[in-house]
N, C-alpha and C positions, 0 to 999 in steps of 0.2 A: 594470621587473620585473612581470610579470602576477601578480594576486592568486591565491592558492591557495585550495581549498576550505576548509582548516584555518583560514585567516584570517577567514572570513566565516560558517562554519557555526555553528549554535547547539550549545553543548557540553552534555553530560549530558542528552539528551532524556528526556521521560517515556516509559517502556516498560510494555508489559504481557505477561503470558504467555498460552500457548494456553488455559490453564485459567480465565483471568479471566472472570467472568460478563459477558456482553453488556451488560447494563445498567449495569455498573460502567464499562466502556469508553465507553459512551455518555455517561455523567456527566462523565467526564475530557474528553472532546472538547468537551462543551458549556461546562463551567465555565472550561476553559483557553482556550476559542475557537481550538481548533485543528482541522484537517481530517483529521488521520491520526495513528496511533501505531505505532511499530515493535513487533514482536512477538518475543520472545526465548524461548529454551528455558531449561531448568535451569541451564545453563553460561554463559548470557549471550549465545549466539550467535543472530544474527539468523536468524529462520525465516519471517517474513512481515510484512505491513503490514495494519492495519485501517483503513479510510478510509470518509469519509462515503459514497462510492459503494458500498461493500461493504454497509453498512447500509441502503441504500435498498431492497434485497430485503425487508427485514423489513416495510416499509410496502406495497410495490407488489406482492409476491407474485411468482407465476410463472405463465406460461401453457404448457400441454402442447405438445409440438412438433407441427407439422402432419404429417399423414399421409394417405395414400390407402389403400384397400382394393381389392385386385384378386385375385379367386379366393380369398377367405377368407385372403389374406396381407396383412399390414401393411407398407406401405413408409413409412418415415420420410422426410420431406422435410428435416429438419433432424437433426443428431446428437443422439440420445437421451441420450448421456453428459453433453452440456452441460445438458439439462434437469435430469439428476440433480444436477449441481453446483448449478445455481440453486435448486433446490428445497431442497438442503441449506443453502444460505445464507438462504434465506427462513425455514426452521424452526429455524436454529441457535440455541443458548442460550449458547454459549461463544464466545470470540474465535477460538479454533482451528477452529471450524466455519464461521465467516464470513470469516476474513481471506483476503488474496490471498497465495499463497505464492510463492516465487522472486522477491522484490523487486529491482528495479534497484538497485544500489548504486554507490558511488564511493569511491575511497581519498582520504585527507586531502591527498596531495601533488599531485592533479590541479589543473589550472588552472581558474578560474571560467568561461573561454571553453569548455573541455571539458565542464564540468558543465552550462552552458546548452545546449550542442549535444545532450547526452544527454537532458536533460529534454525538450527540443523534439523530437528524433527518437523517443523512446520514449512521449511524451505523458503525462509523469508530473508531478505537482505538487511532489513531494518526493523527495529522495535520502537514503537513510540512509547515513551515512558510517561505514565500517568499517575495522577494522585488518586486519592479515595473517591473523588468526585468526577472522575473520567477526564479531568482537564490535563492537557498535555504540558509537561514540564521539562521534557528533553527528548532526545532521540538517541538510540543506541544502534550503531552500524556494525557490520561485519569487521569493517576496517578498524573501529574503535576497539574490538576485542582482540584483534591481532596486535594493534600497537600497545595494548595493556599486556599482553603476553610478552612481547618483545621487551618491554620495560621491566619485566621481572626477572628477565634472564640476566 
């Protein structure tokens, strides 16, 4: 019988809200030695993820989009909306301003194989595990998957 996500996931993950100050989230990540935190709204519904890569904008900053000028017209070579999003992340002070919205999630009844494929295909390090109401009940990391595979050997 294949293992399910519910059998392997970490239960009751640490979560933050959109209003959580960024420096508080950074402290949690550093102290707990984790690479990401689920972000929930007032009702406990998952609304995003804050990860180390989201926080890199704080240190690296952003570069304006490339453009060319033709006859006093500016033609952007990249999407200016992406620049605005990146700038918002670089200047953000709360989790909600920096987090990645619409995280990839999985339900607890899925198999570990399905979870591993989803992580690989979507290039994510962690999958929030949600119930039917989008409330977070656990988190599954790549490390959890590898440890479960090692336990089966």
